[in-house]
Phi, psi and omega in degrees: 000132182297142173301145172279125187296327185275354180263106180275164190294330182280358177243006185233153173216162171256146179238159185236132176278165174299336182275359178092357172279148184257158168224152180267147183234134177202145180259134184211150175258116179238142177260126183284112175290153176273074177239154191274123177239180177232139178266180185292355177264349180093000174294136173289133178229131172277125186295315181293326171298320181288331175287351174283357177303121188264055170212186176302140175227143176241135183224144170208165178250120183222174161214145189292333177273001182296145177241012176245262190282331184302312175305323181290310179301324182277330169301317177297319177293322179299311183290326187278350184305317179289334179280327174296312183303328184288333173273317177197110186274010175252062180251168176231130174247142180226118173252126182255114176298126172265010179235058190298339182288326177272317192276078170296160165316312179299320176294324178293322181293323181288323175297318177298313176300315179299337177249019171063035185290133179281174181296326183271020171251103180272130175242131185235151171227187182163199181280140181311310185297330179287311182302310188290337172298321180283330175302306179303314183299328180259023175048040177248025178294138186257165179300115177061033178048022170272120189290348174299334188263007176297150181267152173285099184240128171236142183244134175229145177215130181295323182196176190293335177270355187271158174290153176274137166271118186264126183247107180252119186133172180271129180243142171275173175307317167306311180289325180296310182300324173300311181293332177290315184287326170305319186296315196269336182223067191287335178293340178274325186265000000 
């Protein structure tokens, strides 16, 4: 897995999955840009306002026609929902399409249904420039601005004032639930 340019050695650690594969962990402060996006119902959503949610947030970047990492990340989000609710049920999951030309609100609704998305899993699309402003803000720029080169990134935050935990690599539902529990209840873990 290529090193992420924005992660210095002092802010990154490796974690191990049960299957022996590693993923990177790092804590970062990201500022959410105030850009207009659309949810799967077609409603306008100001991204910065959405990120003011004062509870746990999980965020990733996907596109519905992806045949590689996006189905895995989305399946993980779908499978982990009951485990997250068992720790703290007032969470928000956000998946942002990096292919807004193809991923219409209707396609996001179908994708949400495919992955059993609950109401607190928000899927967003919008204008390419607005989407890319969010991608840049989360230091998730992919090679040559070609969506096929995007990395498997998941971001978690305990509350509105907290830094983001950046997870780089494919995680299963068990690992993601464990990271969520550690983030929200560090004294227990």
